[in-house]
VEXDREN-2710 file (C-alpha; in Angstrom, 1 decimal):
% VEXDREN-2710
k/r/px/py/pz
1/MET/-75.9/54.6/-26.1
2/SER/-73.9/52.7/-23.6
3/MET/-75.8/49.8/-22.9
4/PHE/-79.2/48.2/-23.8
5/CYS/-81.2/45.9/-21.5
6/PHE/-85.1/45.6/-21.5
7/GLN/-85.6/42.1/-19.8
8/CYS/-87.2/43.4/-16.9
9/GLN/-90.7/45.3/-16.4
10/GLU/-89.0/48.5/-15.3
11/ALA/-86.9/48.8/-18.5
12/ALA/-86.2/52.8/-18.8
13/LYS/-89.3/54.9/-20.6
14/GLY/-90.9/51.0/-21.4
15/THR/-88.6/50.7/-24.0
16/GLY/-85.0/50.0/-22.5
17/CYS/-82.3/51.0/-20.2
18/THR/-79.6/53.0/-22.4
19/VAL/-77.2/54.3/-19.9
20/LYS/-77.6/52.6/-16.4
21/GLY/-80.0/49.8/-15.4
22/VAL/-83.2/51.0/-13.5
23/CYS/-82.1/47.9/-11.2
24/GLY/-78.7/49.7/-10.7
25/LYS/-76.8/47.7/-13.3
26/THR/-74.1/49.5/-14.8
27/ASP/-72.9/49.5/-18.4
28/THR/-70.1/47.2/-17.7
29/CYS/-72.1/44.9/-15.9
30/ALA/-74.4/44.9/-18.8
31/ALA/-71.7/43.9/-21.3
32/LEU/-70.2/41.3/-19.0
33/GLN/-73.6/39.5/-18.8
34/ASP/-74.0/39.7/-22.5
35/ALA/-70.6/38.3/-23.1
36/LEU/-71.5/35.5/-20.7
37/VAL/-74.8/34.6/-22.4
38/HIS/-72.8/34.8/-25.6
39/THR/-70.3/32.2/-24.1
40/LEU/-73.5/30.3/-23.2
41/LYS/-74.7/29.9/-26.6
42/GLY/-71.4/28.6/-27.6
43/ILE/-71.2/26.0/-25.3
44/SER/-74.9/25.2/-26.2
45/LEU/-73.9/24.6/-30.0
46/TYR/-71.5/21.9/-29.1
47/ALA/-73.7/20.4/-26.4
48/GLU/-76.9/20.2/-28.2
49/ASN/-75.6/17.2/-30.5
50/THR/-73.4/15.7/-27.9
51/ASN/-74.3/13.5/-24.9
52/ALA/-72.9/16.0/-22.6
53/ASP/-72.2/15.5/-19.2
54/LYS/-74.5/17.2/-16.6
55/LYS/-71.7/19.4/-15.5
56/TYR/-72.2/21.2/-18.5
57/GLY/-76.1/21.8/-18.0
58/ARG/-75.4/22.8/-14.3
59/PHE/-73.0/25.5/-15.3
60/VAL/-75.5/26.8/-18.1
61/SER/-78.2/26.9/-15.4
62/GLN/-76.1/28.6/-12.8
63/ALA/-74.3/31.2/-15.4
64/LEU/-78.1/32.0/-16.7
65/PHE/-79.1/32.4/-13.0
66/ALA/-76.7/35.1/-12.5
67/THR/-77.7/37.1/-15.3
68/ILE/-81.5/37.7/-14.2
69/THR/-82.4/40.7/-13.1
70/ASN/-81.0/42.0/-9.5
71/ALA/-79.1/38.8/-9.0
72/ASN/-75.4/39.6/-9.7
73/PHE/-73.8/42.9/-10.1
74/ASP/-70.3/42.1/-9.4
75/ASP/-68.2/42.4/-12.4
76/ALA/-65.3/40.4/-11.4
77/ARG/-67.4/37.3/-10.5
78/ILE/-69.3/37.6/-14.1
79/TYR/-65.7/37.6/-15.7
80/GLU/-64.9/34.5/-13.8
81/LEU/-68.1/32.7/-15.1
82/ILE/-67.1/33.9/-18.6
83/LEU/-63.6/32.2/-18.3
84/GLU/-65.1/29.1/-16.9
85/GLY/-67.4/29.0/-19.6
86/VAL/-65.0/29.4/-22.1
87/LYS/-63.2/26.6/-20.6
88/LEU/-66.1/24.2/-20.5
89/ARG/-66.8/25.3/-24.2
90/ASN/-63.4/24.4/-25.3
91/GLU/-63.9/21.0/-23.7
92/LEU/-66.9/20.1/-25.3
93/LYS/-65.5/21.4/-28.4
94/ALA/-62.5/18.8/-28.3
95/ILE/-65.2/16.2/-27.4
96/SER/-67.7/16.8/-30.1
97/GLY/-65.1/17.3/-32.9
98/ALA/-67.6/19.8/-34.3
99/ASN/-66.5/22.6/-36.7
100/VAL/-68.8/25.5/-35.6
101/THR/-68.0/28.6/-37.1
102/CYS/-70.3/31.0/-34.9
103/ASP/-68.1/33.4/-33.2
104/CYS/-69.7/32.5/-29.9
105/ALA/-68.4/29.0/-30.2
106/ASN/-64.7/30.0/-30.6
107/TRP/-63.7/33.4/-29.0
108/ILE/-61.5/33.4/-26.2
109/PRO/-61.2/36.6/-24.2
110/SER/-57.8/37.9/-23.4
111/SER/-59.1/40.2/-20.8
112/MET/-62.0/41.7/-18.9
113/ALA/-61.9/44.8/-21.2
114/ASP/-62.1/42.5/-24.2
115/ALA/-64.9/40.5/-22.7
116/ILE/-66.9/43.9/-22.3
117/ALA/-66.2/44.8/-25.9
118/LYS/-67.4/41.5/-26.8
119/GLY/-70.6/41.9/-24.9
120/ASN/-71.3/45.0/-26.4
121/SER/-70.7/43.6/-29.9
122/PHE/-73.1/40.9/-29.4
123/GLY/-75.8/42.6/-27.1
124/VAL/-79.4/42.8/-27.8
125/LEU/-79.6/45.0/-30.5
126/SER/-76.8/43.1/-32.7
127/GLN/-79.9/41.2/-34.3
128/GLU/-81.6/44.2/-36.3
129/ASN/-84.9/42.4/-37.4
130/GLU/-87.0/43.6/-34.6
131/ASP/-89.3/40.6/-34.4
132/ILE/-86.4/37.9/-34.5
133/ARG/-84.7/39.7/-32.0
134/SER/-87.9/39.8/-29.9
135/LEU/-88.5/36.0/-30.1
136/ARG/-84.9/35.3/-29.4
137/GLU/-85.1/37.4/-26.3
138/LEU/-88.4/36.1/-25.3
139/LEU/-87.0/32.5/-25.5
140/ILE/-83.5/33.6/-23.6
141/TYR/-85.6/35.3/-20.7
142/GLY/-87.8/32.2/-20.4
143/LEU/-84.4/29.9/-20.1
144/LYS/-83.3/32.1/-17.7
145/GLY/-86.5/31.6/-15.4
146/ILE/-86.0/27.9/-16.0
147/ALA/-82.5/28.2/-15.1
148/ALA/-83.1/29.7/-11.7
149/TYR/-85.5/26.8/-11.0
150/ALA/-83.2/24.0/-12.3
151/ASP/-80.5/25.5/-10.1
152/HIS/-82.7/25.3/-6.8
153/ALA/-83.6/21.7/-7.6
154/TYR/-80.0/20.8/-8.2
155/VAL/-78.9/22.0/-5.0
156/LEU/-81.3/19.6/-3.2
157/GLY/-80.1/16.7/-5.4
158/TYR/-82.7/16.7/-8.2
159/GLU/-81.9/17.0/-11.9
160/ASP/-83.5/16.2/-15.4
161/THR/-81.2/15.8/-18.2
162/ALA/-84.1/16.8/-20.6
163/ILE/-84.2/20.2/-19.1
164/TYR/-80.5/20.7/-19.7
165/ASN/-80.7/19.4/-23.2
166/HIS/-83.5/21.8/-24.0
167/MET/-81.4/24.6/-22.7
168/PHE/-78.7/23.7/-25.1
169/LYS/-81.1/23.5/-28.2
170/ALA/-82.8/26.5/-27.2
171/LEU/-79.8/28.6/-26.7
172/ALA/-78.3/27.1/-29.8
173/ALA/-81.5/28.1/-31.7
174/THR/-80.8/31.8/-30.9
175/THR/-77.7/31.7/-33.0
176/LYS/-79.3/30.0/-36.2
177/ASP/-81.1/31.6/-39.0
178/LEU/-84.5/30.4/-38.0
179/SER/-87.9/31.7/-39.3
180/ALA/-90.4/33.4/-36.7
181/ASP/-92.5/30.3/-36.9
182/GLU/-89.8/28.1/-35.8
183/LEU/-88.8/30.2/-33.1
184/VAL/-92.3/30.4/-31.7
185/ALA/-92.4/26.6/-32.0
186/MET/-89.1/26.4/-29.7
187/ILE/-90.7/29.1/-27.3
188/MET/-93.5/26.7/-26.7
189/LYS/-91.2/23.9/-26.0
190/THR/-89.6/26.2/-23.5
191/GLY/-93.1/26.6/-22.0
192/GLU/-92.9/22.7/-21.7
193/SER/-89.7/22.8/-20.1
194/ALA/-90.8/25.4/-17.6
195/VAL/-93.8/23.0/-16.5
196/THR/-91.2/20.0/-16.2
197/THR/-88.7/22.2/-14.2
198/MET/-91.2/23.5/-11.7
199/ALA/-92.5/20.1/-11.1
200/LEU/-89.1/19.1/-10.5
201/LEU/-88.5/21.6/-7.8
202/ASP/-91.9/20.8/-6.3
203/LYS/-90.9/17.5/-5.9
204/ALA/-87.1/18.5/-4.6
205/ASN/-88.8/20.9/-2.2
206/THR/-91.6/18.8/-0.8
207/SER/-89.6/15.5/-0.8
208/THR/-86.6/17.3/1.3
209/TYR/-89.2/19.7/3.7
210/GLY/-92.3/18.2/3.5
211/ASN/-95.8/19.5/1.8
212/PRO/-96.5/23.1/3.1
213/GLU/-99.2/23.4/5.5
214/VAL/-101.7/26.0/6.3
215/THR/-99.7/28.2/8.7
216/GLU/-99.9/31.7/10.6
217/VAL/-96.4/33.5/10.2
218/ASN/-95.4/36.0/12.9
219/ILE/-94.7/39.4/11.3
220/GLY/-93.5/41.0/14.6
221/VAL/-90.1/40.7/16.3
222/GLY/-88.4/39.3/19.3
223/ALA/-86.0/40.8/21.8
224/ARG/-82.9/38.9/20.6
225/PRO/-80.6/39.6/17.8
226/GLY/-81.5/38.1/14.5
227/ILE/-80.4/37.3/10.9
228/LEU/-82.6/38.2/7.9
229/ILE/-82.5/36.0/5.0
230/SER/-84.0/36.9/1.7
231/GLY/-84.1/35.5/-1.8
232/HIS/-85.5/31.9/-2.6
233/ASP/-82.9/29.2/-1.6
234/LEU/-84.5/26.8/1.0
235/ARG/-81.1/24.8/1.5
236/ASP/-79.4/28.0/2.6
237/LEU/-81.8/28.6/5.1
238/LYS/-81.6/25.1/6.5
239/ASP/-78.1/25.4/6.8
240/LEU/-78.4/28.7/8.7
241/LEU/-81.0/27.3/11.0
242/GLU/-78.8/24.4/11.9
243/GLN/-75.9/26.5/12.7
244/THR/-77.9/29.1/14.7
245/LYS/-79.3/26.6/17.1
246/GLY/-78.6/27.4/20.5
247/THR/-76.6/30.5/19.7
248/GLY/-79.3/33.2/20.8
249/VAL/-79.7/34.5/17.5
250/ASP/-83.0/34.2/15.7
251/VAL/-83.4/33.9/11.8
252/TYR/-86.3/36.0/10.1
253/THR/-87.5/35.7/6.5
254/HIS/-87.7/38.4/3.9
255/SER/-89.7/38.6/0.8
256/GLU/-89.9/35.5/-1.2
257/MET/-88.3/33.5/1.7
258/LEU/-91.6/33.8/3.6
259/PRO/-93.2/30.8/2.3
260/ALA/-90.3/28.7/3.9
261/HIS/-92.4/29.0/7.3
262/TYR/-94.9/26.8/5.5
263/TYR/-92.9/23.7/5.5
264/PRO/-93.1/21.3/8.4
265/GLU/-89.1/20.7/8.3
266/PHE/-88.5/24.3/9.3
267/LYS/-91.0/24.5/12.0
268/LYS/-88.7/22.8/14.6
269/TYR/-86.6/25.4/15.1
270/GLU/-87.4/27.4/17.6
271/ASN/-85.4/30.4/16.7
272/PHE/-87.3/30.5/13.3
273/VAL/-89.2/33.4/14.4
274/GLY/-91.3/35.1/11.6
275/ASN/-91.2/37.2/8.7
276/TYR/-89.8/40.7/8.5
277/GLY/-91.0/43.2/6.1
278/ASN/-92.4/43.3/2.5
279/ALA/-91.5/42.7/-1.2
280/TRP/-87.8/42.9/-2.2
281/TRP/-87.9/46.5/-3.6
282/LYS/-88.5/47.9/0.0
283/GLN/-85.4/46.5/1.3
284/ASP/-83.3/49.3/1.3
285/LYS/-85.5/50.9/4.2
286/GLU/-86.3/47.4/6.0
287/PHE/-82.7/46.2/6.0
288/GLU/-81.8/49.5/7.6
289/SER/-84.2/48.9/10.4
290/PHE/-83.5/45.1/10.7
291/ASN/-80.1/46.3/12.4
292/GLY/-78.6/42.7/12.1
293/PRO/-76.9/40.6/9.2
294/ILE/-78.6/40.4/6.1
295/LEU/-78.1/37.1/4.0
296/MET/-79.0/37.4/0.2
297/THR/-79.3/33.8/-1.3
298/THR/-80.5/34.8/-4.7
299/ASN/-82.2/37.8/-6.6
300/CYS/-83.6/40.3/-5.7
301/ILE/-80.9/42.9/-4.9
302/VAL/-81.7/46.8/-4.9
303/PRO/-78.4/48.9/-4.7
304/VAL/-77.0/48.6/-1.2
305/ARG/-77.0/51.3/1.1
306/GLU/-73.5/52.3/2.8
307/SER/-75.5/52.2/6.1
308/TYR/-75.9/48.4/6.1
309/LYS/-73.4/47.4/3.6
310/ASN/-71.0/46.1/6.4
311/ARG/-73.6/43.4/7.5
312/MET/-75.0/42.3/4.1
313/PHE/-73.8/39.2/2.7
314/THR/-74.4/37.3/-0.7
315/THR/-74.1/33.4/-1.5
316/GLY/-74.8/31.4/-4.4
317/MET/-75.4/33.0/-7.6
318/ALA/-76.0/36.4/-6.1
319/GLY/-73.5/39.0/-6.0
320/TYR/-72.8/42.6/-5.2
321/PRO/-69.3/44.5/-5.3
322/GLY/-68.1/45.2/-1.7
323/LEU/-70.4/42.8/-0.1
324/LYS/-68.9/39.6/1.6
325/HIS/-69.7/36.4/-0.4
326/ILE/-70.3/32.9/1.2
327/ALA/-68.8/30.2/-0.7
328/ASP/-70.5/27.3/-1.9
329/ARG/-70.9/24.3/0.2
330/LYS/-68.6/21.4/-0.4
331/GLU/-70.5/18.1/-1.6
332/GLY/-72.3/16.5/1.3
333/GLY/-71.6/19.5/3.9
334/GLN/-73.1/23.0/4.5
335/LYS/-72.3/26.4/3.7
336/ASP/-70.3/28.2/6.6
337/PHE/-72.3/31.1/8.1
338/SER/-70.2/31.5/11.2
339/GLU/-69.1/34.9/10.1
340/VAL/-72.8/36.1/9.8
341/ILE/-73.8/34.3/13.0
342/ALA/-70.7/36.0/14.9
343/LEU/-71.7/39.5/13.5
344/ALA/-75.3/38.9/14.5
345/LYS/-74.4/38.5/18.1
346/THR/-73.0/42.1/18.1
347/CYS/-76.1/43.8/16.9
348/PRO/-79.2/44.9/18.4
349/ALA/-82.4/43.3/17.9
350/PRO/-84.7/44.2/14.9
351/THR/-86.8/47.3/15.3
352/GLN/-90.3/46.5/15.1
353/ILE/-92.1/47.8/12.0
354/GLU/-95.3/45.9/12.2
355/THR/-97.3/43.3/14.3
356/GLY/-99.7/40.4/13.8
357/LYS/-99.8/37.3/11.6
358/ILE/-100.3/36.6/8.1
359/VAL/-101.6/32.9/6.7
360/GLY/-100.2/30.9/3.8
361/GLY/-99.2/27.5/3.0
362/PHE/-102.1/26.5/0.4
363/ALA/-99.7/24.8/-2.1
364/HIS/-101.4/21.9/-4.1
365/ALA/-101.5/19.1/-1.5
366/GLN/-103.1/21.4/1.0
367/VAL/-105.7/22.6/-1.3
368/MET/-106.5/19.1/-2.6
369/ALA/-106.9/17.9/0.8
370/VAL/-110.1/20.3/1.2
371/ALA/-110.9/19.9/-2.5
372/ASP/-114.5/18.7/-1.5
373/LYS/-115.0/21.6/0.4
374/VAL/-113.8/23.8/-2.4
375/VAL/-116.0/22.2/-4.8
376/GLU/-118.9/22.2/-2.6
377/ALA/-118.5/25.9/-2.3
378/VAL/-118.4/26.5/-6.2
379/LYS/-121.5/24.4/-6.8
380/ALA/-123.5/26.0/-4.0
381/GLY/-122.5/29.6/-5.4
382/ALA/-120.6/30.6/-2.3
383/ILE/-117.4/30.9/-4.7
384/LYS/-118.1/32.5/-7.8
385/ARG/-114.7/33.1/-9.4
386/PHE/-111.0/32.2/-8.6
387/VAL/-108.7/34.8/-9.5
388/VAL/-105.1/34.0/-10.0
389/MET/-102.9/37.0/-8.9
390/ALA/-99.2/35.4/-8.9
391/GLY/-96.1/36.7/-10.0
392/CYS/-93.7/39.8/-8.9
393/ASP/-93.9/42.9/-6.9
394/GLY/-92.1/46.1/-8.0
395/ARG/-91.7/49.6/-7.4
396/HIS/-94.1/51.1/-10.3
397/LYS/-97.1/53.2/-8.7
398/GLU/-99.1/51.5/-11.1
399/ARG/-99.0/48.4/-9.2
400/SER/-101.4/49.6/-6.8
401/TYR/-103.7/48.5/-9.3
402/PHE/-103.4/44.8/-7.9
403/THR/-104.0/46.0/-4.1
404/GLU/-107.0/47.9/-5.7
405/VAL/-108.5/44.9/-7.6
406/ALA/-107.8/42.5/-4.4
407/GLU/-109.9/45.0/-2.4
408/ASN/-112.8/45.6/-5.2
409/LEU/-113.1/41.8/-5.8
410/PRO/-117.0/40.8/-4.7
411/GLN/-116.8/38.9/-1.5
412/ASP/-117.5/35.6/-3.3
413/ALA/-114.1/35.8/-5.4
414/VAL/-111.1/33.8/-4.1
415/ILE/-107.6/35.1/-4.9
416/LEU/-105.0/32.3/-5.5
417/THR/-101.2/33.8/-5.3
418/ALA/-97.9/32.9/-5.4
419/GLY/-94.4/35.2/-5.6
420/CYS/-93.9/38.4/-3.8
421/ALA/-97.1/39.7/-5.8
422/LYS/-98.8/38.9/-2.7
423/TYR/-97.2/41.7/-0.5
424/ARG/-99.8/43.9/-2.4
425/TYR/-102.8/42.3/-0.8
426/ASN/-101.7/39.6/1.8
427/LYS/-101.8/42.0/4.9
428/LEU/-105.4/43.1/3.7
429/ASN/-108.2/41.8/5.8
430/LEU/-110.4/40.1/3.1
431/GLY/-112.0/37.6/4.9
432/ASP/-113.1/34.1/4.2
433/ILE/-115.9/32.1/2.4
434/GLY/-117.2/29.3/4.8
435/GLY/-113.8/28.9/6.4
436/ILE/-112.1/29.2/3.0
437/PRO/-109.5/32.2/3.2
438/ARG/-110.0/34.8/0.4
439/VAL/-106.3/34.7/-0.5
440/LEU/-104.9/31.6/-0.8
441/ASP/-101.1/31.8/-0.9
442/ALA/-99.1/28.9/-2.5
443/GLY/-95.6/30.2/-1.8
444/GLN/-92.7/31.4/-3.9
445/CYS/-92.8/32.2/-7.6
446/ASN/-91.7/28.9/-8.2
447/ASP/-94.9/27.7/-6.8
448/SER/-97.0/28.9/-9.5
449/TYR/-96.8/25.3/-10.3
450/SER/-99.1/24.6/-7.5
451/LEU/-101.6/26.7/-9.0
452/ALA/-101.4/24.9/-12.2
453/VAL/-101.9/21.8/-10.6
454/ILE/-104.9/23.0/-8.5
455/ALA/-106.6/24.4/-12.0
456/LEU/-105.9/21.0/-13.7
457/LYS/-107.2/19.1/-10.8
458/LEU/-110.4/21.2/-10.5
459/LYS/-110.8/20.9/-14.4
460/GLU/-110.8/17.1/-13.7
461/VAL/-113.2/17.2/-10.7
462/PHE/-115.6/19.3/-12.7
463/GLY/-115.6/17.0/-15.6
464/LEU/-114.3/19.9/-18.0
465/ASP/-112.3/19.2/-21.3
466/ASP/-110.8/22.7/-21.2
467/ILE/-109.0/24.5/-18.5
468/ASN/-110.3/28.0/-19.9
469/LYS/-114.0/26.7/-18.8
470/LEU/-113.3/27.0/-15.1
471/PRO/-114.6/29.8/-13.1
472/LEU/-110.8/31.0/-13.2
473/SER/-109.0/34.2/-14.4
474/PHE/-105.7/35.3/-14.5
475/ASP/-104.6/38.8/-13.3
476/ILE/-100.7/38.4/-13.3
477/ALA/-98.0/40.9/-12.2
478/TRP/-94.8/40.4/-13.8
479/TYR/-91.1/41.9/-13.3
480/GLU/-88.5/39.5/-14.2
481/GLN/-87.4/36.3/-16.0
482/LYS/-88.7/33.6/-13.7
483/ALA/-92.1/35.5/-14.3
484/VAL/-91.7/34.8/-18.1
485/ALA/-90.9/31.3/-17.6
486/VAL/-94.0/31.0/-15.5
487/LEU/-96.1/32.8/-18.4
488/LEU/-94.7/30.3/-20.7
489/ALA/-95.7/27.3/-18.8
490/LEU/-99.2/28.9/-18.6
491/LEU/-99.2/29.1/-22.4
492/PHE/-98.2/25.7/-22.7
493/LEU/-100.8/24.4/-20.5
494/GLY/-103.5/26.0/-22.8
495/VAL/-104.4/28.8/-20.4
496/LYS/-106.2/31.8/-22.3
497/GLY/-107.1/35.4/-21.4
498/VAL/-104.1/36.2/-19.1
499/ARG/-104.1/40.0/-18.0
500/LEU/-100.7/40.9/-17.6
501/GLY/-99.1/44.3/-16.1
502/PRO/-98.4/46.7/-14.9
503/THR/-96.9/47.0/-18.5
504/LEU/-96.5/44.6/-21.4
505/PRO/-92.9/43.5/-21.8
506/ALA/-90.6/46.0/-23.8
507/PHE/-89.2/43.0/-25.4
508/LEU/-92.2/42.1/-27.2
509/SER/-92.2/43.8/-30.6
510/PRO/-95.6/44.9/-32.0
511/ASN/-95.8/41.8/-34.3
512/VAL/-94.9/39.5/-31.5
513/ALA/-97.5/40.9/-29.1
514/LYS/-100.0/40.3/-31.8
515/VAL/-99.1/36.6/-32.0
516/LEU/-99.5/36.2/-28.2
517/VAL/-103.0/38.3/-28.4
518/ASP/-104.1/36.4/-31.5
519/ASN/-103.2/33.2/-30.3
520/PHE/-103.7/33.4/-26.5
521/ASP/-105.7/36.3/-25.8
522/ILE/-103.0/37.9/-23.6
523/LYS/-104.4/41.3/-22.6
524/PRO/-102.9/44.3/-20.7
525/ILE/-104.3/45.4/-17.5
526/GLY/-106.9/48.3/-17.6
527/ASP/-109.0/50.2/-15.2
528/VAL/-109.6/48.5/-11.7
529/GLU/-113.5/48.5/-12.1
530/GLY/-113.7/47.8/-15.6
531/ASP/-111.1/44.7/-15.1
532/VAL/-112.9/43.3/-12.0
533/ALA/-116.1/43.4/-13.9
534/LYS/-114.6/41.5/-17.0
535/ILE/-112.8/39.0/-14.5
536/MET/-116.0/37.9/-12.8
537/VAL/-117.5/37.0/-15.9
538/GLY/-114.4/35.2/-17.6
539/ALA/-114.1/38.0/-20.1
END
């Protein structure tokens, strides 16, 4: 086999990609990403027992972010990260004075070819014990999700040294001869760190842009040229909106950027028109019909078509060979999107693909503002069940399951959602319960924290001693590593009985899967009719 990767839900044959990633990742890119993670482990071995400057934690966060699914396919940029990582690792080595013999703490790449060879030698399968491999990878993938959220918070000026320190300890742990029980304990600590990180990002977003409000979002188009912004980075959107004011160019969101419309700060921009399209995996067709420039701020990128390659840009930790990359902002400044705006002015307006409006903005502050109304509806029997259907969307046909569950849930069930999984049902006409919409969209995948806050608050309001006693069920769609971080956060919070689909992760060995089933009652999705019946009785 020329590569091995099983970090996402679409791992080939449900076991792992061995020639080329289903995502489009080449074997070379896979090897370089493995070499980068190997380097980050070396940094962590020196940093875990050192009062390391925050710059090392920032780098580890950003570099891990670059390795999540569909984020960065650019071999040259990943190699640059390896070189920067080796430089920082050697700085820490000198500071700590430690004598660490692990290869990841000492190797120095002589060329890109050498880095590729290193990645091939220290990839996933280098650990022969299936269960230890599974636990280590589960830990690493959770850290990748945390890293993405930590970097988003940092961009807005919010950091927590404790998050960085946990990353160091957890990455270092994957190089040591730890028992399965010790690794499980570290995984649970990672769940705790995920909660801390999502809370930090929530604070960063709401302090900077205000608390999300219930908002109707236009899904049609205007007559002026536009720029389509996708991904998750709200500060990139802010810079773009500032620079497009008065230019005659409109700005549209795509996929996970949709929840930006819920924040008060962004509503003041008259050229912030609406949302165009659906979940990330439909972008090849939707980017085609949009006609104008596309700015990809983070994951999720699918293989780029030649027909729109010359009008697509990346920024942040995203990257794709052949695309123009917008450089990072200088401290206190903005990114320079002038080239994107100039191109937009030469393009026709977007082709309309749908019309109407969708509603969102039900983050924790908004829901808590009407908590009395929600509690009254539950006590009166108008709401029998809350169903958390958050997470990711993807290409598998099996994901129609989530649409069908939404359609078949009884009229007294309310869906709580966050992440791009919402696109499976957020345009259905599911009605409301006494003015409470039956789909409450909290926002991006990181806003799954809002759903946890809502659940914990409801537990308090109802005077319960266990979150699992709420009329609340979890039917989660997963795709990549941020969803893994969210799952670990839920497990840390004590949530049990999560249904996970459309397939269980390929990186869970049978024994590790059994541990999750035995301890947390994690279960695979089944048939729609049977699952809906069980969901409604909390089974």
